[in-house]
N, C-alpha and C positions, 0 to 999 in steps of 0.2 A: 238653280245649282247645277242640274243637268248641262245646261249650256256652258256653263263655266268650265265643267270638266271636259266636256268636248273640246272647248277653246284650248284648254292647258295640253291636251294630248296632242291637238293638231299642231301647237307651237313646238312641242318636243319633237315631232316628225319632220318639221319644215326645216330647210336649209337653203338660203339663196344667196348667193355672193354678188357683191355690188361691183360692177366692172366700169371701167371708163368709158367715155362717150366720143372722144375725139377720133376723127379720120386724118389720113394724111392731107387731103384736100382742105379740110377746116384749118389745119396747122399752117398749110401754105397761104391761107387768106389771112391768118394772124401774123406770119413772118413772110411778107413779101419780099420780092427782089431788092437787094442784091443777095438775100439769104435763100438757101435751097434746103428743103426738108428731105432727109434721106429717107430710106425704107426703114421701117420699125424693126427693132433688133430682135432677133429670134430667141436669144438668151433671157432678155428683160425687156418689159414692154416701156421702151423709151425711143424717142426719134432723134437722130443725130441732126444737127443743123450745121450747114457749110455756108462758106463765104468764098466766091472767087477772087483771089487776089493777084491780078496778072495771069501768069500761066500755072499758079499753084492753088489749089483747093484747100482752103484752111477749115479745120473744125472748128466752129464757134463755141458749140455746147451740145447739150442733150435736154430735150423737152420731154416731159413725162406727166402723168396724172397722179396724184396722190392716192387716190381710191385704188388704183391698180396695184400699188405697191405697199401701203400702210393704211389699210381701212380702219383708222381709230374711231370708234362711234362717238358722235357727239351725244348732247343732252337729250335729243330725240331719238337716240338709238340708231342714227344714220350717220355714217362717216362724211365729213366734208370732203368734196372733191375739188382739188386745186390744181391748177396748171402750174407747174414749177420749170424753171430753166436754170441749169447751173453750166458753168464754163469748165474747159478741161482742168483747170487748177481747183475746182470745187467752190468757186465763188458763185453766189446768187446773182443771176441777171435779172429775174423777174418771178414773182409769184403772184397769181391772180385767181379769182374766184371763177369756178365753173359751175357748182351748185353746193348748196348748204342748207340745212335744216335747223339750225340752231335758233331756239325759240326767241332769245333776245334779240336776233337779227332778223327775224321773220316778223314784218308789219310792228316791229317794236322801234329798235335804234336804227333800223334800215341798214343796208348794207355798206353805206358810206364809211363809217367808223372802221368796219371790217377791212375795206380796200385800203384805208389809210395805215392801218396795222401793218397789211402785208407789204407796203411800200418799203417799210424798214428793213426788208432782207435784202434789198439791192446793195451789191457791194460788199455784203458780209461773206465771210468764208466759213465753210463747214468745220474748218479747225479752230473756229473762235469758242465753240461750246456755248451756242446761243441759247439764252433763256429768256424768261418774260418777267418783267418787275422785279429784277433782282439787284438793282443798283446801277451804277455806271457802267457803261458798255452793253447793258441788256436791252431788250426790247421793251418800249413803252406799251403798258396793257390798254385795255379799254374799260372804263368806268361801267360797272354793272354787268361785265361780260368777261371777268378775269378768269373764271374757269374755262369759258368756251375757248379764249384765245390760247390758253394753256394746251387744251387739247388739239387745237389748230396747229400749234407750234410743233408739238411732238408728232403729228401726222407729217408735216413738211420735212422735218429733220430725219424721221425714219425713212421716208421715201427716198429723200436725196443721198441719204447713206447708202442705201441698198443700190443705186444708181452709181454712186461713187466707187463702191466696191467692186462692181462688176465691169465698169468702164473707165475709171480713173485710177485704178490701184489703191483705193482706200482700204483699210482692214474691216473685216465683217462687223457690221453693227455697232462697232465701237467709235464713241466720239473721240477724234484725235486730241480733244481737249481733256480726255480722261485716260491718259497713258502715263507710263513711268517716264521719268526724265533723267537723261545723263547727269551725273554729278561732275561738273567742270572745275569744281575746287578740290578735288580728291587727286593727290599725286604724291609718288614717292619714286625714287630711282628703284628699279628692278631689272634684274638680269633675266635673260631669256628662260633660263630655267626656272626662276622664281615666278615668272608669269604663266609658265606652264603648269607649275605646282599649284597656282592660285586659280587656275582656271580661266585666266584672261586670254590665253592662246590655247587653241585647240589643234591637237595633231592626230591626223587619221593616216593609218598605213593599210593600204588593201593589196593583197596578194593576187596572183593570178588564179590560184585555186579557189579564192573567195568569190572571184567573178564567175568561174565555172559553175560554182554551187548554185549562183543565182539562176542560171539558165537550166538547172537540171529538170528533167522532164517536159522540157519545151522543145520546139524544133530548133531552138538556136543552141542547144547542147553539143558539145563535141566540135564545133566549128573552129576554136581557136586552138591550133596545134601545139603552140608554145605553152598554153595554160595547162594542157595535158601532160606535156614532156617536162614542164618545170614548173609545177604548181606553187612552190616557195618563192619565187621570184616576185619582185615588187611590181604591181601593176601601176599604183600611184602613191606617192607620199604627199600628203596635203597639210598645210597649216592655215587655220583661219583665226583672224583676230579682229575685234572692234576697233577699228583703227581711230574713229573720231572720239574715243574716250581718252582723255589725257593720259591717265596711267598706262594706257597700252600705246597710243600712237607717239607720244613724246619718248618713250623708251624703246620702241620698236624700230621707228623711223627716222632717217636722218633729219636734222633740223630743218634743212631747205625743204624738204618733201613735206614735214609737218606744216610748215608756214604756207607753203603752196596749197596744201589741203584745206586748211582753214579759210583761205580765200575763195576757195571754190564752193563751199558748202553755205547753203542758206539756212536761216534759223530753223531748227527742227530737224534738218537732215541729218543722214547717217552715213558713214564710211565703212566698209569692210574690206580688210586686206586679205587676199587668197594667194598663197605660193604653193606651187607643186613642183614635184621632183618625179621622174620616172617615164615610161613610154606613153602613157595615157595624159594628153592634155585637155585643158578646158576650153580654150579659146578656139583651136582648130586653125587649118591653114587659111580659111576664108574669113577669118574674123577681122572685123573693122573697128579700129579704135573708136570709142564713144558709142558703140552700141552695146547691145545685152549678149553675153555670152551664152551659148547654147549648152555648155557642157556642166554648168552648175545651176541649180534651181534652188530658191529660197522659198519656204512656206513658213506662215505662222497661223496656228489654229486653222491647219489644212487648207489655207488659202494662199494662192501664189503672190509673192511680192517681188515686183521687179527691181532688178539690180542693173544698174548701167555703168559701163566703164567711164571712168573720169578722165581718161585720156592724158594721164600724168605717167611718168616714167619713174616710179618710186625707188628709192634706195633706202636700203637698211642703215640703221645707226651704226657707229663704231663699236665693235665688240660683238654685234649680233651676227652669227654666222650660221645661215641655212643654206643647204645645197639645193637651190631653187632653180629649176629651168624656166618657170614662168612666173611672173609677179603682176597682180592685177589689183588696182583700187577700184571698188565698185561702190555706187553711190545708190542710196535709197532716198527719195524725196520725203518730206515731212508730210505730204498729203496721203502716203501710203499707210500711215498710221502704225508704223513699227513700235512694238512697245518692248523696250529694254528690260521690262520686269517679267518678259515671258520668254519661253525657249524659242530658239531658231532653229527649224527643221530643214536641213540641207539634204539635197539628193544629186547624185552625179548619174546622169542618164548614160548608159552603155547600150550601144545598138549593134547587133550582128545582122548580117545579110546572108541569106541561104538562096542560091539559084543564080543564074547568069542572066537570062533574057529578061524575065520579070521577077527580079528577086524579092523574097519575103524579108521583111525587116522585123526583127524581134527586139523589143527594147526592155532593159531591166534597169533598175535604180539601186545604186549604192546609196543607202541612207545613214545619216548621222545627225546628231543635235549638237547645238552650243548654246550654253546659257551663261549670260553676264553674271558675276558674282554680286551679291546683294550690295556690298559696300559700295558699288560704283553707279548705282542709280537711285533715284528718289521713287519709292514705290506710289503708284497712282491710288488716289482714294477710291475706295469702292464705289463702283457706279450705283447710284441710287435710282429707284424707279422715279419716272418723270413727275409722277402725282406727289411725290414727297415734299417737291418744293411749295406746292400749294398749302400743304399742312404746316410747313415752317413759317410760311409768310403769314398764316391767319392763326398763329398759336395764341396769342393775346385773345382773340374773339372767340377760339374754342375754350379757352379758360374761363372766360366770362360765361359762356353758355354751359360749360360743364357744371359750374357752380350754381348757376340758376336753375338747371334742370334737377340738381341734387336737392336743392331748397324746395322746388315744387313737389318733388316725389317725397319728401319728408313731411311737408305740410299736407299732402292728400293721404298720406298713410295715418296722420294724426289728426283726422278730420274732426273728433270731438272738440278737441282744443281749438282748431281752425275756425269753428262756427259757434264757439262759446258765446261770443259777443256779436250779435247780429250787425250792429252798425260798424265795428272795427272790421269784421269780415267782408262788408261792402266795399269799404275803402281799400282793404288789402287787394281785393280782387281788381279793382279799377287801376291801382297803382301797377299790378302785374299786366294787364292788359295794355297799359301804356307802354311797358318794358316790351311787350311783344310787338307792338307796333314800330316803336322806335328802334329798338336794337335788333331783334329777330327779322323784322320786315326791311325797314328802309337802311339801316347801318350795316347788317350782316348779310342782306339779300338771302336770307335763308328760308323763303316761303315755299313750303311744299306744295307739290302741284301734280295734277294728272299727268303732265308731261313726263315726270319722273316714271310713272308706269308704263306709259306709252313707249318711252325710250327703252326700256327693259324689254318690253314686247317686241320691238322691232330689232333689237339686238339679237335676242334669242332666236327670232324669226330667220335671221341672217346667219345663224351659226357663230355670232361674235362673243367674246368675253363681256364682262361687265366692269372691266378696270377703269373705264372712263369715268363711272361714278366717283371714284376716289378724288377726281380732280376739283370737287366741291364738298370740302371737309364738313363744313357746318350742316349742310344738307345731309350727309351720311350720318353725322352724329344725331340729328334730329330724328331720322328715320330709325336709327338703333333705339333711341329712347321709346320712339312711338311703338315699335313693334314689341318691346317688352311691356308698355304700358296697356297695349291691347289685350294682353294676358291677364291683367290685374284689374283694369278699370274699364276697358272697352274703348270706343272710338271717342268718347267725350274728353278725354285728356287732350288730345290735339285740338279738336273742334272747340272746345270750350276755353282753352287756356293758351295754346301756341300757335294758333292760326292768325296771322297779322289781318287779312282781310275780314275774318269773322269777329276779330276785336274791333276793327272799323264798324262793322254793322252794328255791334253792340253799342258802341258810343253813338251811332246814328239813332238808335232807339232811345238812349237816353236823352238825347237832344229832343227828339220828337215828344217825349214825355214833358220835358222841360217847357217846350214851346206849346204845350196843351194842344198838341195835334191829336185828332181822334184815332184811337189805336184798334185796328181791325182784328178781331177775334175771328178766325176762320173756323167754319163749322167743323166739327170732328168728322163727319163723313167725308166732307171735301178735302179737309186736311189730310185725311188717310190716302185719299186717291192722288192728290198733288204729290205727295212723298213718294210715290212709286215713280214720278217722273225722271227723278235723279238716276235711278237704276236703268231706265231706257237710255238716258244720255251716257251712262257709263259703258253700256253693252255697244252703243253706236260707235263710241270712240275707239274702244278696244278692237272692235270687229273691223274698223278702218285702218287701225294701226297694223292689222295683219294683212289685210287684202287691198287697202288703197291708202298708203301712207300719205299721198298728198291731200286726200280728203281729210285724214286725221289731224294734219297741220291746221286745216281750217276749223273743224269741229272743237278742237282745244281751246278755240277763242271763245267758246261759251264760258270759259272760266276768266274772271276778270283780275286774276291775280297779277299776271304780267303788266296789266295796263296800270293797275292801282299802286302796286307795290314795287316791282321790278323797275318800271319806267317812272313812276311817281307822277303818273298822269300826263306825262310828256310824250304825246302820241297823236296819231289821226285823230280828228274829231269824233268819227263815229264810235271808235273804241272808247274814247272818254265819256261819250254820251252815256254808252251802255253801262260803264263801270259806276259813273255818277248817278244813273237812273237806278241801279240796284242799291245804292246807299240811300237815296231817297225813298225807294220802298221800304227799306229797313226801319224807316222812321215811324211808319204806321203798322207795319207788318213784321213781327218779331223774326229777324234773321231768315228772311223769305228765301233768299239765295241758298243759303245753307240747307234748309230744311226741303226745298223742292227740287233744285238745279244742280247742286255741287257733285260732279262725277267723283271727285277725291272722296267726299263725306260717304258717298254710296259704296265706294270700293273699302273705306274704312268699316263702315257698318257691317259689311259681310265679314271681313276679317276679323271683326270684334267679337264674331259668335264664339271663338276659342276662349272668350273671358272666363277666367277660372272662378272669380268672386262675385256674389250679389253684394257689393260693398255698401249700397245705400241702405240705411237702417229702415225697417218697417215695423209696425205693431200689429197685433191681431185686429185692432180696430180700423186700421187703414182701408179703407174702401168699404168696410161694414162696420159702423155706418159712416165713418169719417171720410170726407171727399174734399178736405182742404187743400191739401197738397196738389190733387188733381186739378181742381180749378185755378190754383195759382201758377201751375207749371205754363211757362209761356211756349213750350215746344209740343204740348199735347202728348208727353212721353209718359204719362202715368196712365194706366188703363182703369175702368170702374172698379175692377177687383182690388185696387190698390198697389198693384205690383208695377215695377218700372220696366218700361220698354227700353233696354239699354241700347238697342240700335239707333233710337231717336233720341237719346239722352246727351246733352251737351254739357253735362257736369257743371251747370252753373251753381249747384248745391243749395238752391233755393228751398228744396223740400227737406234737405239735411238741416238747414237752419230752423226751418219751422219745426221738425221733429224734436229738436233739442231745445225748444222755447217753451217756456211755462206760460208765455202770453199768446203764442199763436197756434200750438198744436192742441186741438180740442180733446183728445183723450188725457193729456197732462192737465189741461184747465178742470176737468171733471173730477181727476184724482185729487188735485188741490181742494177743490171744494168739498169732496167727501170728507177729506182729512180734517176740514175745519167744522163739521157738522157735529153738534153736541147731542149726545144720545138723550132720549127722553126718559125721566125716572118717574113710575107712578107715585101719586100723593099717599100718604100714610093711611088715611081713611079709607083708601080704596083696597087696601090690602085684605084679601080673604083671610079671616081669623077662624074660619071654621076648622082649620087643620088644629 
C-alpha cells in the first residue's frame, strides 16, 4: 500500500506534454517537388506547403500534427498523432498515422483498418460537420473500434479547426456546420426608417470630440486642431446593414444590384453593406477594389473576420436616401464561420502621427456592435460534446445493460431468495454468464480491462483530462456500477458475474468436468503464493505506464481479453495460442488466470477493501467445527476459521447455497436431527417412591 501511495503522489506531481515529432526535412521527404515546405509558422505549429506555378508561388495548404494542436487522449491515455493536410478552403488533402496507442489497433486489428478509415477524410470540407457512423454522408466507422475512431475524428477536427481559424479565416473552435443560418424565406417591404427601428440597419455617428477623448492621456492627444476647435462636428456618419439578408438587401439595394450580389455569393457567404459620410473614410486614397479595406475591422468572439470588397458599384433602391460619400459591399466567405446568431463587433481604427522625421503612430479604435434580429436567422443547435454522439448511437445497448445491471443488483441484494433452490440457482447463474459473454463481451464490446486503468494513469501523467473515457458509454456504465458494487459486495461482483473472459473460463471448467478431466486442487500454501503474482503484474504494468509507456503497451498483453473478446480470436497466432491456452488450463485448474495473473482482478481486490458489508452469511459453527464451505470453495477464499477472504472471493455463491441448504450445511443437518430426537421417559417401576 505504501508503494501505491507513493505512485499516486508521483502522478499528481507529474505533468508532461506530448509534442509533435516531424521536422521540416521529414516533411520535405513526404512532400517532394514540385511541392515546397515552408518555415513552420510562429503563431501555430503548422507548415505551409507551396507549389511553383510558372512565375507564381501558390499556397497548396498547411500540414500539421494533431498532437501539437488537439492532444485528445485515446483509450491508452496517449493521444493519437496524425499528420493532417488541409487546403486554403478547409478541404482535407490527406490524413495519415504518425503514431497511435489504441489497444484495438496495436497487435489487434492492426493499423490497416485505421488507415482505410483516415482515407475517408480526403476531399471532405471542415464546413460539412464531419461525424462517424451517423448515417448518410458521415464517415464509416471501424468494427470493434467505434469509440477509438470517434476519438481520432475529434482529434483531427479540433486540430484542423485551430489551423483554419489561425490561417484560413475560420471562426474559433466552432464547426461551421453548427452556426446560425440566414432565413432566405423571410421578406416584407420595409422603409429605411422601419429597418433602422427594427435593428436591420445600424447607424453610428462619431463626432470629433468623441475621437479626441479616445486619445486622452496618450501621446496622440491634442494633435487634431479641428477636434479641439470644433468638437461637435461630425467625424464620420456610418450605416451598416447585412445586405445578403433578403429583408435588408431587397429593401435597401436597387434590384439590379441585389441580383448581381446574389450571383457573386457562394453558398454560405455573407455580404455587408457599409456607407459613410463625413471627413473620415474607410477605404482611403490607396484603396484597390477587390481588396480588404483597412479602415474597418470585423470581429466575432474577439477573433478577426476578413471582409473583402466585392468590386461592385452598389446602388440604393428608389426611396432610400442616405447622404453617403462612400459605399462598399463587403464579402465574408462561408469558411470564416460567421454566425448570424451572434453579435458582429466592428472597429474603426483611427491613427495619429506625432513627429516629422520618425513619426510615432498612435492608433485608437471606434468600436460598435451590430446584431441581426432573431426573426431573420435560424438559431444553431447547441453544440453538444463530441462524446454525446456515442451515447446516442448506443442508447439501445445502454438500456439493455442498465436493465440487466438493475436485475443483477436486485438479485444479489435478495440472496436468500436467489439461492433458495440450488438447482434453479445453478441454471440462472449459467444463463447470466452466457449473457455476459454474448452481450457484454461480444455484442457490446464492454469487456473491462487493465488498459482502462493504464489509460487513466498516462492521461493524468501528461496533465490531460479524462473526457476520452466518455466515448465508450457501455464501459463507463459498467465502471460506474462496479465502483458502487465494490462498496457493497467487493470485487466478486465483476469477477464472478460481469467479466466475459471470466465467464469463458467458468464454462471451460464445466466442460472439463463434463469430460471427466482430472481437476487439479492447488495446495493452499502454493495457492496463497501464486495469488500474490497478480499484484506483481499489476505493479509492473502501472509503473511501466508511468515511466515507460511503450513497455506498458506490451505488458498489458498478459491480459487475454483483447484477443479472446474484443477481437474474437482473430489475431496473430501467438496471442491466440496464449488466450486459448489459458482456457485449456481453466478446464483443470479453476479460473487459474483470474486467481493468479489477472492485473485488473488485483486492482479490484485492492479497491474492494472499501467494502462496507460482510454480506456472505456465516454461523458460529463455520470453521469450528464445520469446514464444508471451505473445502467446497473452488477459489480457496474461505480460511480455516470460517471467515471469507473477500479479496479472493469471486461471488460464485456456492457457500451461500450450502449455508441455506438443509441437505448440505452440516450445522443445519445436526439441528434437524436433534429436532427429530424423541426424549427417553423412565419406566413407572423405576420411579423412586420413597418420596
